[in-house]
N, C-alpha and C positions, 0 to 999 in steps of 0.2 A: 290607223287603225287595227287594233289587236283582234285576238279571236271573240276574247269575253264581249268588248265590245258589237262586235257585231253580230252576236249571239243575240243578245240582247235587242238590236235592233231587230232580228228577223222576228222574236217572239212578241216584240212592242206590234209591229204590222199584223203579226197573225190575230193578236189580241184587240185588233181594232183602235191600238193609242195612236196609232202614228200614220198619216194618210199617205199614200203611194208617191204626192208629190213631196210630201218631206224629206221621207227614205231616199227619192232621188236625190236631191240636196246633198243629203250627207252624204252619199255613195259618190258623188260629183268629182270627188279627187283621188278616189280610190280608181288605180293603184299611187297617181302620182300627180303632182300637183308643182305649177311651173311659175319659178317666180324671177325676176328681172336678171338674178344671178344665180339661182340655184333651182334643180328640179330635183323636188322632196320625196323619196320612195314611201310612201305609206303602208304600203303592201309587202313590205318586208317583215314585219311583223310576223303576218298570216305565212309570208314562204319559211322565215327561219327560225321563227320565235321569239326573235330579240328587232327591235327598230333599227330603224339605219342611227348610225352614230354620225355627231358632229363632228369633224375636225375644224378646229379652231382656226390653228395656225395659219395666215394667210387671211384672214376675212377681216375683213373691220367689226369693230364693235358692235354697229348696226344691222350690220349682214348677221351676224351669230344672234343677235336679240331677235331678230326676224323670224330666222330658220327658229329658231328654239321656241317662238311662241306660237307658230303655226303649226309646229307639233306635238306640243302638247294640249292643240285644241283637240286633238287627234289620239293620242294615246297617254298613259298613267305614268310612262318608263320614258324618260326622255335623257339623254349622255350625251353630254361634251366633252373631247380630250384637247389637249393642248389649249387651255383656255388660259390667257393671263387676265390680269386685275380689272385691266379698262374691260375686256370681254365680259367678266363676270359682272361688272357694277350695270353694264348695260343690258343684260337679263335680268337681272334680281330686279332691278327697276321696275319691270310690269311680268313679274315672275320671283314675289320676296319669298315664297318655300321652295326655291331652287338652293341647294347645297354647293359652296365653293368650296373647292378640295383646294387647297392654295402646294401643297409638297405635292401631291399630284399631279397638278394643273390639269384637274378637270371640273366638271361644272354636271351636277346630275338633280336630276326630279325623280320623286317616289314616290307615288299618292297613292300605291299598294303595295301590299304587303305577299307575298304567297311562303308555304312553308321551306324551309331553308333544305338544303340537300343533306341526305344521310351520310354521304361520303364525304371527306377532308381532300380540298386541296392546300395542299402545304405551299408556302408560298417564301424562300429563301434566298436573302441576299448576301454576298460577300462582302460589303462593307455597307458602313451608315452613307455614306456616296450615290451607291445607289440605290438609295430610300423613292426618289421622284418615280424612280419608274417601278419600282414595288409598287407604291402605293397604287400607280395606276391600273396597274395587273390588279392589286385587292379590290378596287372600288369597281374595275368592270365586275367580277366574280360576284361582287354585293349587288350589283346590280342584277345579275341574272342568280340570283337566291340560295349562292352557293356559302358551305359551309369552309371556312380559311382557318390554318395557321399560319404565324407570321413569325419567321426566324429568321433573324439580322445580325452580320456583322460576326461571321461565319467562315470567312475565306481561307483560302490553303497556306496561307502565310502562319496560320496556327492551328491545323489540320486537325487538333484535337477538338477544338471547339465544334467543329461541323460532327465526329464521332458520338460525342455528347450528347448530339441531340438525335442519334440514331432511329430512339425509340418515337421520335414524333415523325420524322420520316415514312418509318416501317408501317403508321399509323394511317399514313394519306395514300387515295385511290389517284391522286393526282401530283406531279411536283414541279412546281417551275423556278427555276435557280437562274439567278439574275447575276451577272460580275463583269465587271471592267477588266483594266490591268491586262493576267496573261491570261483570263477566262478559263483557267482551269476547274473551277468549282463543278460544271455540270457532268464532267467524267468522273470525278469521285462520287459525287450520289449516284449518278448512275451505277457504278462498282455496288454501288450498297444497298438498294432498292428493286422489287419487284414491279414496281409500277412505272409507268410511261415520266419520262420528263423531257419539261420543256427547258430550253433552253434559252436566255436572252443574253446577248451583249449588249453592254453599255459603252458610254463613249468616255467612260468615267478613266483616266489615265496620265502619262508623260507621255512627249511626242513620238516614239516608235508605235504605239497604241493604234497611231490614225484614225483618232477618234473613236475609237470600236472597230475598225478592223481587224486588228489584233487580233481581239478576244472572238470576234465571229469568226476568223479562220480557224483557231484553236477548239471552236465547241464546234464548226463542221466536221474537224479531224477529231471528234470525241471517239477514243478508243473501247468507251462503255457502248453497249448497247441500249437499246429502248430512247436514248436521246435525238430529240428534233427542235432544229433552231429556230428559230424567228428572225426580223430584222433588229437592224442598231436600234437600240431603247424603245422597242416595242411595246413595253407592257402591254397595252392594249390587245395586240393578238396575242402575246401569250394568256390572259385573263380571259378570250374569247375563249381560243380552242381547247382550255383546261378546263374549263367550265362546261363544253360540249362533250367532252372523254367522258366529264362526270356525270353529266347527265345521262349517259349511255348506261351506264352502271348503275342507275335509279330504276 
């Protein structure tokens, strides 16, 4: 349950449109609801201004569909990450208005629109192979009503490419930088802008990248100030924290 739904319920009780017993039924699953395989945090939207997000990997299609459906009964914005086609099909059988984002491996339901942020989040990917992580970050920002600017394939192997986008980087309030291989791009961007940089290492690369550990260590050792780092392939975490930062600026 989000703030707008709770306010409407309170107003309806005050106006006599909702009986106290009916209101108690609506509030019975606040703050959480127990399923045989999950405990749903319906209160999170009130605490954090964004609902609990479903991590689909490791869950069966029916489990994801059950969770998604229960959350959709109590909220207007539902997001699941690490979704495969079987998860998406199971959910969309029950909720056809849910959107499956195959590249970003996300499933979203957004029934209400709010004004977009004035501040821009630039989302930069070093290579095209980083697009799944970029898309995950972009979808999260979209669900949190953020204005984004996507810049793709500007890795340090051709550093002139990122330099040519300096005007777009300078226009951003927050910059997410996604890179695999050597993971050097966030440090370069951090030396170009005054905005905070959220770095995302990806598992893209050959053997000695150790499935993202190589770029992770590079980013943690970035010499440019203002660079923070999330976990390997964690586009969700980057999009969420960047949105929180941008909201402060609003």
